[in-house]
N, C-alpha and C positions, 0 to 999 in steps of 0.2 A: 760683838768684837769689833773694835775700831781698826780699820785697815786702810792705809793710804801709802802704797808703794808703787813705783820707786820714788826716791827723793830726786832733787833736781840734778844730781850727778849720775842718775841711772842706777842707783844702788838699792839692793834689797837686803838690808842689814849689812853683813860683811861680804855679800856677794854682788855680782854685776859689775857696773862701771864701764869704763871705756879705756882699755890698755892697748893702744895702737900707736904706730908712728904718727908724727904730727901732721903730715900731709893727709893721711887717711882720716885722722881725727877731725880736721877742718871740714872735710866732705861730710862726715857724720854729724857734725854740729849743724851744718846747713840742712841736712836731712831732718834732724830733730826739730829745728825751727819751722821748717816747712810743714811737717806733720802736725806739730802742736797748733799751728795756725789754721791748717786746713780742717782738722777734726772738729773745730768749733763752729764751722760755717754750715748753714742750713743747706747750701748747694751741694757740698761734699757729702753730707749725710743723706741727702735726698738721692743723689747718684748711687751711693753705696747701697741704700735700701732697695733701690730699683734693680740693681745688678743682682743682689741677693735673691730677690723675688723672681725676676724674669730670666735670669741667666743661670744662676746656681740652682734654683729650684727650691728656695726656702719659703716657709719653714720646713725643715726636715721632719719626718714623722717620729712620734714617740710610739713604740710598739711594745705591748705586753707579750713577752715570750711565754705564753700560757702552757704550751706543751712541754717546754723545757722546765719551767717552774714546777709544773704538775708532776713530772717524772722525778724531779729531785725531792719534792715534798716539803720544801722549806719556804723561805721568803720569796715574794714575787720578784721577778727579774724583768725590768723594763729596759729596752734598748733605744738609745737615741740614734736614729738611723742616718748617720752621716755617710754611710755607704751609698745612699740613694742620691747624693748630690751629683751635679754634673761633674764628670771625670771620676766619680766613684770614691771620693774620700773627702775628708774635712779640709784638705790642703787648699782647695779653691776659695775658701772663705778668706784666707790671707792674701792670696795672689790677686784677687779682684781689687782688694783694698789698696795693696801696694801698687798695683798697676795705675790706679787713679792718682796716687802720689807721684809716681814716675811721670805720668802724663802732665801733671801740673808743673813738674820740674823741667819739662821739655826733653826728656830722655827718649832716645830712639832705639836703644839696645838694652836688653835684659841679660844679666849674668846670674846664674844660679848653681847650687849644688843639689844633688838628690841621692837618696839611699835606695829606698824601695822603688823609686821612680815616680811615686804619686805626686810629689812636689814638682819634679821635673815636668811631668804631664800637665800639671796645673799652671806652671809658668809658661810652657809652650802654648797652652790654650789661651791665656790672656795676651800673650805676645801676638798671636794670630788675630785675636779680637781687636786689639788696639793698634795693629799695624806696626809692630816692633820687631827688630831682629832679636835672636835668642841663642845664647850659648849655655848648654847645661853640662856641668862637670859631674861625672859619675864614676865611682870606684870600679875598677876592671872586674872585680869579683861580683859586684852587683849587676854589672852589664850582662854577665853570663846568667845569673840567677833570675834576673828580671827582664828578660829580653822582650817580652810582650810590651812592656812600658817603653822600652827603647824604640821599638817600631812605632808606637803611638806618638812619641815626641818627634820622630823624624817625619812622620806623616803630617804633623802639625806645622812643619817647617823649621824646627829647631835643629841646631847642630849639637850632636851628642859627643862629648869629648871624654874617652875613657881615661881614668887616672890609675897609673900603674905604680906610682910611688907608695912607699909604706906597705900596708897590707891591702891596699886597693879597696878601702871601705869608705863609709860616710865621712869619717874624720879627714881622710886624705882628700876627698872630694871638696870639702870645705876649705882646706889649705890651698888647693889649686884655684878654687873660685875666688878666694880673697886675693890671691896673687894676681890673678887676671884683672880683677876690679881695680887694684892699685895701679896697674899699668894702663888702664883705659878709663881715665877720669870722666869721659863723656858718657859712660854707661851707667846703668843702675843695677846695684846688687840686690837681688830679691831673696833674702834669706828665708828659709822655710820653717824655722822653728823658733821657740822662745829662748834662743841662745845668741851668742855673739855679743859684740859691743853695743852699748846704748846708742840709738834708741830701739834696736831690733827686739829685745825681749818684751818691752812695753808695747811696741807697735803690733807685733804679731799676736800677743795676748789680746789686745784690744779688738783686733779683727776676728779672732777666734771666739771671743766671749759671747758672741751671738748664740753659740751652742747652749751654754748654760742658761742664758736668759730665756730662750725658747723652752728648754726642758723644764725649768721651774714653772713657767706659766702653764705648760701643757699638763704637768703632774697636778697642779692645783685644780685644773679643770676636770681631770678624770678621777683623781683620788681625793681631792679636797685638802691635801697636805703635802708637805715636802717629803723627799725620800729620807730613809734612815741612813743610807750609805750611797755615796757616789764613787764609782770605780772607773779608772781609765789606765791604759798602758802608758809607760813612760820610757821614751828614748831621750830625745831632746826635751819633749814635753808640751808641744803646741796643742795636741788634742786634749791632754790632761788639764792644762790651764784654761782651755776653752770651756771645758765642763765645770771645773772647780771654781773659777773666779767669782761667779755670781753667788756661790754658796759659802764663800769664806766667812762672811759675817754671821751666817747661820750655824752657830756652834753645835746645835743638836744633830747636824748632818755630818757624819763621818766622811772624810775625804781619804781615799785609798788609791795610791799610785802603785801600779804593778810593773816592776822592772824585769828584764830578761835574765833569768838565772841560767840560761844556756844549757851547758852540760851538767850544771849543779852549782850550788852556792859556794862550795869549797873546792871546785874543780880548777879554778883559774881561767875558765872559759865561760865568761859571762859579761854582762854589761850593767853591773850593779853599782852604778855611780853614787846613788843616794845611800844605799845600804853599806857599801864598803869604801867609798871614796873619801878623800880628805880635801880640805880647802886648797885650791890651786888655781892656776891660770891656764886657760886654753882658748884659743880663737878670739883673743882680745877681751876676755871677761873672767871674773872670778866665780867659781862654783865648786861643788863637790866633784872631784875628778879622780878616776882610777890612776894611781901613781905609786912608784916604788919609794923606798926610804930616802932616795936621793932627789925625789921630786920629778923624776922622769915619767911622762905620761905612758901608761901601760896600754897594750892592745885590748880592745874590747871584743866580745863575740856574742852574736845571736843568730839563730837561723832566720830570724826576721830582720831583713836588711835595714828597715826603718828604725830599729831599736839598737842597732850595732854602733854605739857611740860611747866613748869613754868619759864624757862629761854629761852635764844635765843643765837645764835652765836654772838661772840664779834665783828666780822667784820660788821654784820648787825646792831648791836647796834651803832657802830661807824659811819656807813654811814647814819643812821638816825640822829645822832647828827650833822653831816655835812650838812644835808638838801639834800643830794644826793638821799636818799631813802624816798619815800612816803609810808605811812603805812595805810592800811584800814582793817576793820573787816567784816567778813561774818559769819552769824549765821548757826547753824546746818540746820535749816529749809531752808535757802537760798541755802546752799550747796547741800542738797538733791534735791531741785527743779532743780538746774543746772545739777546735775547728770542725772536726768530723761530727761531734755531738750536735752542735748547733745546726750544721747542714742537714743532719738526718732527723732532727726533731722539729725544726721550724722551716726547713727549706731555704735557709739563709746561709750563704757561704761567706764567712768573715775573712778579712785580711789576717795573715798570720800575726801581725802586730796586734790587732784588735782581739784576737783569740787569746792573748795573754790576759786581758782584762776579763773576758768571758770565763776563762778557766778559773780565775780567783773568785769571780762572782758565784760560780757553781759550787765551789768549795765552801764559801761563806754562807750561801743559801741554806745548806744543810744544817748549819749551826743556829739559824735564826727561826723565829716563829713565822707561821704563814701570813700573819697580818703585817709583817715587816716589808719594806720596799727597798730594793737595790736598783739603783740607776747606773747603767753601763753605757759608756760612750763607745758605740760601734763605729770606730773611726774610718773604716774603709772596707771595701769589698775584696773578696779573695781570688778573683779571676787571675791576677798576676802571680799567685802562689801555687795554684793547682798543680801545674806541671812539676815544679821543684818539690812540692810536698810528696806527690805520688812517686817520683823517681828516686828521691834522696831521704825522705824523712818518715815514710810509713813502712 
């Protein structure tokens, strides 16, 4: 399969682009030029590779969940252990890359949004490492549910700004962060997912693509072949694109994105942007977005803060249109059950977001032969979720 996206306008088919006020548009054009120039240089790639190895702790492990696979009795489930990265999630892959870009541009302050807090922690981490100031905008609801990550960000020196507008979720945090960025032209906006105006979806994907590159090589070494299926949870979609991008040309590998079905597919309380969304505009780009018949963006819901977003990355929207990406939904209840199951069979506590992918992989494994291979991106660890899950979801 030939695949070469985005085009020079930052479009993935009918999705993506840069739909922003002219002032912000000019800043983003400069960012695009700087990134496209930097990524071609040996010095930048050498610095990035060194940070991945010495600071992030890459390559992350590929782990055969043999106890879980054996108990299910179906396909083998391999976990790409992004939970073992520095800061405990995949988010650091992107922030170290963008920090190098910000450094090149001479920026002294980082602005970011966060949902579950993992991106906020990763931004605060690189801000400390590179000697930059840092403001993180976080929905008030998420501040309450993810208070451990709030403490981590503050300890790292970041200023955490609760967002009370709207439903106090990730969408509202992005709105607030974009507003702050527009009013502080000397700052650098470090977007955490494959969403937003061009060049962010491309840039974040490029920095996260290390996940799939490593996983492909690791599986070839241990199994001598590619996986039959690659599975990742989808909110904005950075961990999913990180895993999937390397496998897009390999059409024999099924790509399955798992969205948050929340209280149920037909409950109205979910984040099923790919499954139920329509073409629309959110946060300066076009994607599949949850909206009513008038085009008003609807509220999303997921017990997993990092998946609670009414839109989705433009590249994932496009891959779904092409039929290259399959999309499934997993409820809060199913994700919590998978979180408990993986914890008690493998001694690995996954993030509630990642547990959505684990839940679907468990379901799929039962339907496949034992010689089949399912590759799951275990995008983060569950320390941040344990208190909320025990007190509110079990």
